[in-house]
N, C-alpha and C positions, 0 to 999 in steps of 0.2 A: 793176614798173619800168615808166617811160614808155620809148616807142620812141626818143625823142631827149631828151637831158638836157643842158642848157647849163649851165655853171658860170662866173660871172663872177668871175674871177680878182682884179679889182681890188677886189672887195667882200669877199674872204676876209680876216677879220683873224686875225692870229696873234699869240698871247701869249707874251711872252718871259719866260726865267728865266736867272738869272746862270750861265754854264758851270761845270761842277765843277772845283775849284781843281786836280785832278790833271791835268785837260786844259789848263788855260790856259797858253799859252806867253808872251803879252803883253796887256797892257791889261787891261779888265774887260769882256770880250764876253758878250753875251748871246744866247740861241737860243731857237727856238720853232718847232713844225710843227704843222700841222693836216692830217688826211685829208681829202680833197676826195670820193673816190669809191673804190671797189674795183671789180675785174673779177672777177664771181663765177665760181667754178669755175676760173679761171686762177692764183688766189694772188697777183694784182698789187693794189698799194696805188699811188694816184695822189694826191699832196697838195703843200702848198706849205710850203717850210723857209724860216727866215730867221736871220741872223746880223747883230749889230752889229758895229762896227769893233773890231779886237782879232785875236788869234791863238790857235788851239786846235789840239790833236792828237786823231786819230781814227782808228779802224779802219774801214774802209769796208765796207758791205754792197754786193751787186750792185746797180747803179743807173745810170740814165740821167736826166739832168735838163737843163732849159732854164733859163738865166740870165733871169730876167725883168726884174731891175733891180739895179745895183750892180756892184762890181768886187773881185776876190779872186786871190791866187796860191794855187795846191794845190803843196804840195812833197811829194815821194816820195823814197824812197832814190836814185831814179835820175834824177829830172827835177823841174823847176819850171814849173808852166804857169799863165799869166794867164787868167783867165776874165772875161767882161763879158756886158753884156746882149747877147741874140740867140745866144749859144753854145750848141750842145747839147754835152754831155760824156757820157761813159760812165766810170764808175769799176768796178773789178773787186773782187770781194769779197775782203777780207782785207788790202786795200793799207792801208799805214800812212801816214797823211798829216798834213801840218800846213796848216791853212787861215788865211791871213793875209787878212783882209777889211780893205781900205782904203776902201771905200764901202760902206755897209750893203747886204747882197746878200739877193736874194729869188729863190727858185727854185722850178720846177715840177718835181717828182721822180716818177719811175716805178720801183717796187721790188717785189721778193717779198716775201709777207707771212709 
C-alpha cells in the first residue's frame, strides 16, 4: 500500500437497488454502498452510502458517518434527529431506526467489518 492514499469521494459512483419491501415505510427508496478502503488489522471499513427519497426501517451496526449531501430524519424509539450536509453522526449497534430521506442523501461511513 502507498504511504499516502487519496480518495476522491466526488468520483465514487454508487449503484442503487430498490430497498427490500419488508424495510420500506414510504415511497420507493433505493440504496447503495461502496467500500472505499479498509484499515488493515483494525477491522474497519470506510465507504460511501446513498439513499433516494423515501423511508426505510433498519437495525444499525456500530457506525460513525459524515453526511456529504442531502437531508434525512433518523427516528428511534426515543428520538427523532434531522441530519444534513456536514453533520457527523454516531449510531449504536442494534438501534432500530426509521430513515426518512427528504433530499437524496450521501454519507461517508466508518464501521467495523
